[in-house]
C-alpha positions in Angstrom: 18.6 -0.2 36.6 20.8 -1.2 33.7 20.3 -4.9 34.6 16.6 -4.4 34.7 16.7 -2.7 31.4 18.6 -5.6 29.8 16.0 -8.0 31.2 13.1 -6.0 29.7 14.8 -5.9 26.4 15.4 -9.7 26.5 11.8 -10.2 27.3 10.7 -8.1 24.4 13.0 -10.1 22.1 11.6 -13.4 23.3 8.0 -12.3 23.0 8.5 -10.9 19.5 10.3 -14.0 18.3 7.8 -16.4 19.9 4.9 -14.4 18.5 6.3 -14.4 15.0 7.2 -18.1 14.9 3.7 -18.9 16.1 2.2 -17.0 13.2 4.2 -18.8 10.5 2.8 -22.1 9.1 5.7 -24.6 9.4 4.2 -26.5 6.5 4.8 -23.4 4.3 8.0 -21.9 5.7 11.3 -23.2 6.8 12.1 -21.5 10.1 15.7 -20.8 11.2 16.7 -20.1 14.8 18.0 -16.5 14.7 15.7 -13.7 13.5 16.9 -11.3 10.8 15.3 -8.1 9.9 14.5 -6.6 6.5 13.6 -2.9 6.5 12.7 -0.9 3.4 12.1 2.7 2.3 10.6 4.3 -0.8 11.4 7.4 -2.8 9.9 10.5 -1.2 7.8 11.4 -4.3 5.8 8.1 -4.3 2.2 8.3 -3.1 0.3 6.4 -0.4 -1.2 3.9 -2.7 2.0 3.1 -4.7 3.7 2.5 -1.4 1.1 -0.1 -0.5 2.0 -1.8 -3.7 5.7 -1.7 -2.9 4.9 -3.4 0.5 3.5 -6.3 -1.5 6.7 -6.7 -3.5 8.9 -6.6 -0.4 6.6 -8.9 1.6 6.9 -11.5 -1.2 10.7 -11.1 -1.0 10.6 -11.9 2.7 8.3 -14.9 1.9 10.9 -16.2 -0.6 13.8 -15.6 1.9 11.9 -17.6 4.6 11.1 -20.4 2.1 14.9 -20.5 1.6 15.4 -21.2 5.3 16.2 -17.7 6.5 14.1 -16.4 9.4 13.5 -12.8 8.1 11.1 -10.5 9.7 9.7 -7.6 7.7 10.1 -4.3 9.5 7.2 -1.9 8.6 8.5 1.6 7.5 6.7 4.3 9.4 4.4 6.5 7.3 4.7 10.2 6.8 6.2 13.1 4.8 4.1 12.0 1.8 3.9 14.3 -1.2 0.1 14.3 -1.5 -0.7 14.7 2.1 -1.8 18.3 2.9 -1.4 17.8 6.6 2.1 16.4 7.1 2.9 13.8 9.8 5.9 11.6 10.3 6.6 8.4 12.2 3.0 7.0 11.9 2.9 3.2 12.6 1.2 0.8 10.2 -1.5 0.1 12.8 -2.7 3.7 12.1 -4.0 2.3 8.8 -3.9 -1.5 8.7 -4.6 -4.5 10.7 -1.1 -5.6 11.6 -2.3 -8.9 13.0 -3.7 -9.7 9.5 -0.4 -8.8 7.8 1.3 -11.3 10.1 -0.6 -14.1 8.6 1.4 -13.7 5.4 4.9 -13.0 6.7 5.9 -11.9 10.2 6.1 -8.2 10.5 7.0 -5.7 13.2 6.6 -2.0 13.5 9.9 0.1 13.3 9.6 1.2 16.9 9.4 -2.4 18.1 12.4 -3.3 15.8 14.5 -0.6 17.6 13.4 -2.0 21.0 14.1 -5.6 20.0 17.6 -4.8 18.8 18.4 -2.3 21.6 18.7 0.3 18.9 21.9 -1.2 17.6 23.1 0.1 14.3 21.4 -1.3 11.2 24.1 -3.6 9.7 23.7 -2.8 6.1 22.0 -0.2 3.9 21.4 -1.2 0.3 20.5 1.7 -1.9 18.9 0.4 -5.1 19.4 2.2 -8.4 18.9 1.6 -12.0 21.8 0.8 -14.3 23.4 4.0 -15.5 23.8 2.6 -19.0 20.1 1.6 -19.2 18.6 -1.8 -20.0 20.5 -2.5 -23.2 18.9 -4.7 -25.9 16.8 -6.7 -23.4 15.6 -6.6 -19.8 17.8 -9.1 -17.9 17.3 -9.9 -14.2 20.7 -8.9 -12.6 22.3 -6.9 -9.8 25.8 -5.4 -9.3 27.4 -3.3 -6.6 28.1 -0.1 -8.3 29.3 3.4 -7.6 26.4 5.6 -6.4 24.5 7.6 -9.0 24.4 10.9 -7.1 20.9 12.1 -6.3 19.2 14.1 -3.5 18.2 10.7 -2.1 21.7 9.3 -1.9 23.1 12.5 -0.4 20.9 12.0 2.7 23.3 9.3 3.8 26.5 10.6 5.4 29.4 8.8 7.1 30.2 10.2 10.5 33.9 10.8 10.6 34.0 10.2 14.4 31.8 7.1 14.8 32.4 5.6 11.4 28.6 5.0 11.2 26.2 6.2 8.6 23.6 8.8 9.4 20.4 9.3 7.3 16.7 10.1 7.4 15.5 6.8 9.0 11.9 7.9 9.0 12.6 10.9 11.2 13.8 8.8 14.2 16.7 10.1 16.1 19.8 8.1 17.2 19.4 5.6 14.4 22.6 4.7 12.5 24.0 2.1 10.1 27.3 0.3 9.9 27.6 0.0 6.2 26.2 1.7 3.0 26.3 0.4 -0.5 24.7 1.2 -3.8 23.4 -1.7 -6.0 22.3 -1.4 -9.6 19.5 -3.8 -10.1 17.0 -5.0 -12.6 14.5 -7.5 -11.4 11.7 -8.5 -9.1 11.0 -9.8 -5.6 13.0 -13.0 -6.5 16.0 -10.9 -7.7 16.1 -9.0 -4.5 16.0 -12.3 -2.6 18.9 -13.6 -4.6 20.9 -10.4 -3.9 20.4 -10.7 -0.1 21.2 -14.4 -0.1 24.3 -14.1 -2.3 25.9 -11.0 -1.0 24.5 -10.1 2.4 23.2 -13.2 4.1 25.4 -12.6 7.2 23.8 -9.3 8.0 21.2 -9.5 10.8 19.5 -6.3 9.7 19.2 -4.8 6.2 17.6 -1.6 5.0 16.6 -1.6 1.4 16.2 1.9 0.1 14.4 2.9 -3.1 12.5 -0.4 -2.9 10.1 0.7 -5.6 12.9 -0.2 -8.0 11.9 -3.9 -7.5 9.0 -5.3 -9.6 6.4 -7.9 -8.7 7.7 -11.4 -9.4 4.4 -12.6 -10.8 1.9 -9.8 -11.0 -1.6 -11.0 -10.2 -0.7 -14.5 -9.2 -1.8 -16.3 -6.0 0.9 -14.8 -3.8 0.2 -11.3 -5.1 -3.4 -11.8 -4.0 -2.5 -13.5 -0.7 -0.5 -10.6 0.4 -3.1 -8.2 -0.9 -5.8 -10.0 1.0 -3.7 -9.8 4.2 -3.7 -6.0 3.9 -6.9 -5.4 5.8 -7.6 -2.0 7.0 -7.6 -1.2 10.7 -10.8 -1.9 12.6 -11.1 1.8 13.5 -11.1 2.9 9.8 -13.5 0.1 8.7 -15.9 1.0 11.5 -15.8 4.7 10.6 -16.5 3.9 7.0 -19.3 1.4 7.8 -21.0 3.8 10.2 -21.0 6.5 7.5 -22.4 4.1 4.9 -25.2 3.0 7.2 -26.1 6.6 8.2 -25.9 8.4 4.9 -25.8 6.0 2.0 -27.5 2.6 2.6 -28.1 1.0 6.0 -28.2 -2.4 4.3 -24.8 -2.2 2.5 -22.8 -4.5 4.8 -20.8 -7.3 3.2 -19.7 -10.3 5.2 -16.1 -11.4 5.2 -14.3 -14.1 7.2 -12.5 -12.7 10.2 -9.3 -14.3 8.9 -8.6 -13.7 5.2 -7.0 -17.1 5.0 -10.4 -18.7 5.5 -12.0 -16.8 2.6 -12.3 -19.4 -0.1 -13.0 -19.1 -3.8 -16.4 -20.6 -3.5 -17.4 -17.9 -1.1 -16.6 -15.3 -3.7 -19.1 -16.1 -6.5 -19.3 -12.5 -7.8 -22.9 -12.0 -6.6 -22.1 -9.1 -4.2 -24.5 -6.3 -4.9 -23.3 -3.5 -2.6 -25.2 -0.4 -1.4 -27.6 1.6 -3.4 -25.2 4.3 -4.3 -22.6 5.1 -7.0 -18.9 5.1 -5.9 -16.7 7.5 -7.7 -13.0 8.3 -7.6 -12.5 11.6 -9.3 -8.8 12.4 -9.6 -7.9 16.1 -10.2 -5.1 18.4 -9.1 -1.7 17.3 -10.6 -3.5 14.8 -12.9 -5.3 17.7 -14.7 -1.9 19.0 -15.7 -0.1 15.7 -16.2 -2.9 13.7 -17.9 -5.5 16.2 -18.8 -6.3 14.5 -22.1 -7.2 11.3 -20.2 -9.6 13.0 -17.8 -13.1 14.3 -18.4 -14.0 18.0 -17.8 -16.3 18.8 -14.9 -19.2 19.1 -17.3 -18.4 15.7 -18.9 -18.0 14.1 -15.5 -21.5 15.3 -14.5 -23.0 13.8 -17.7 -21.3 10.4 -17.1 -22.5 10.3 -13.4 -26.0 11.4 -14.3 -26.3 8.7 -17.0 -24.9 6.0 -14.7 -27.3 7.0 -11.9 -30.2 6.7 -14.3 -29.1 3.3 -15.4 -28.4 2.0 -11.8 -31.6 3.7 -10.5 -29.7 5.4 -7.6 -29.9 8.9 -6.3 -26.8 9.0 -4.2 -23.1 9.5 -5.2 -20.2 8.9 -2.9 -17.3 11.0 -4.1 -13.6 10.3 -3.3 -11.6 13.2 -4.8 -8.6 15.5 -4.4 -10.4 18.3 -6.2 -10.5 21.7 -4.8 -13.7 22.9 -3.1 -14.7 25.1 -6.0 -14.6 22.1 -8.5 -16.6 19.9 -6.1 -19.2 22.6 -5.7 -19.5 23.0 -9.5 -19.9 19.3 -10.0 -22.5 19.1 -7.3 -24.5 21.9 -8.7 -24.5 20.3 -12.2 -25.7 16.9 -10.7 -28.5 18.6 -8.8 -29.6 20.5 -11.8 -29.5 17.4 -14.1 -31.0 14.8 -11.8 -31.1 16.0 -8.2 -28.3 13.6 -7.2 -26.9 13.9 -3.7 -23.1 13.9 -3.3 -21.6 12.6 -0.1 -18.0 12.9 1.2 -16.3 11.8 4.4 -14.7 14.9 5.8 -13.9 14.3 9.5 -10.5 16.0 9.5 -10.5 16.4 13.2 -10.4 12.7 14.1 -8.6 11.3 11.0 -5.4 12.2 9.0 -5.1 12.4 5.3 -4.1 8.7 4.8 -6.9 7.5 7.1 -9.5 9.5 5.1 -8.1 8.0 1.9 -8.7 4.5 3.2 -12.2 5.4 4.5 -12.9 6.8 1.0 -11.7 3.6 -0.6 -13.6 1.3 1.7 -16.9 3.2 1.1 -16.3 3.1 -2.7 -15.5 -0.6 -2.5 -19.1 -1.2 -1.1 -20.9 0.7 -3.7 -23.4 -0.8 -6.2 -21.1 0.4 -9.0 -17.7 1.9 -9.0 -16.0 4.2 -11.6 -12.5 5.5 -11.2 -9.8 7.6 -12.8 -7.3 6.7 -15.6 -4.3 4.8 -14.3 -4.7 6.0 -10.7 -3.3 3.7 -8.0 -6.1 5.0 -5.7 -8.6 3.5 -8.1 -6.6 0.3 -8.5 -6.7 -0.3 -4.8 -10.5 0.1 -4.8 -10.8 -2.4 -7.7 -8.8 -4.9 -5.7 -11.0 -4.4 -2.6 -14.0 -5.1 -4.8 -12.4 -8.2 -6.2 -11.9 -9.4 -2.7 -15.5 -8.6 -1.7 -16.8 -10.6 -4.7 -18.3 -8.0 -7.0 -19.2 -8.6 -10.6 -16.4 -7.5 -12.9 -18.6 -5.1 -14.9 -19.4 -3.1 -11.7 -15.8 -2.7 -10.8 -13.4 -2.1 -13.7 -14.7 1.2 -15.0 -13.1 4.7 -15.6 -14.3 8.2 -16.3 -13.8 8.9 -20.1 -12.5 12.2 -21.3 -15.4 12.5 -23.8 -18.7 11.6 -22.2 -20.2 10.9 -25.6 -17.6 8.2 -26.6 -16.2 5.0 -25.2 -12.6 4.9 -24.0 -10.2 2.2 -23.0 -11.3 0.6 -19.7 -9.0 -0.6 -16.9 -7.2 -4.0 -17.2 -9.3 -6.6 -15.4 -6.9 -8.2 -12.8 -9.1 -10.9 -11.4 -8.5 -12.4 -7.9 -6.7 -15.7 -7.7 -7.1 -18.1 -4.8 -4.9 -21.0 -5.8 
């Protein structure tokens, strides 16, 4: 049985390696013989949509490592235990939310479970816990990194060295029997390229590295072609797209489909001429809950929100509003009542909690808002940012995408930065 098990493991390793190599363009990447794995984790308090942004930064680090001749594979950290999820789950694979095949067209990726299988659950060779410099930036922000003594936080205390095995134990996404050989804290200031330099200079011999607190790393070039390449690769799973599309067709506009190439790499600039019209409804992201306390001055009241949406609906000549929100039921009911009184607008929400978890519903909300005739979001919300990016990819006019709910419905307020898509 043991021999059979070893054979199966070898087969998995060969299949994974062959699959990854076949998905990397040899004209773009220098491919080494032996695969190495880069895993990452993010601070517990970071939300679903910020974590999506961190993926983009780390994926570009892996791209840079591969361009340096290192055959790194990005290990996708399982989803779960997120602060804003009311129904907590752990260990959810990326395929629950995204098209993993599409991700593979940017850099080779593998789910954490498959990484454990491919490595026979061997200990992760190196944990790098990223932290800021205790003394701060100084007079200027300089790209640098140094191995330092750990700044003690609840996050660092999760890692403990086992006195018997000499291995390090930790959270590891809730998976049992996962350990690491070595743990180090690194103070770092920089971006995806800085992290690449750290790995190449100090840890190039490690076959598997876990980068914790990966949100410490910034984008190398925010909004450039590689930012948009990795963002375009992050297509939602077919299950979620189908659920959103069916809802749109049934309740909002049966003619609101938008054609995209099956492979994002084939979507060319000339096919995105900003002529997309979207469905005959208004898409709204109305952020409430903790934002009301933290950023109340930047958010409109319920009454002001109703005025804004009524005015927009009149201008757009639509009678349907799709609402993506974290507001409590009482607030939604109050808003709906005001909209009905003012203009008899219908509010629609996707609320199939039986078949979909909180993260899946968030993506369905975003995909429906991304197809609206006009979208308006909330101040500095990463949820709204992701919708704006989706609409850029779908080819909407700028004026129908980069809009926010103002705290005073009678006055203008600063609108979102217009980060336009780049193809080359």
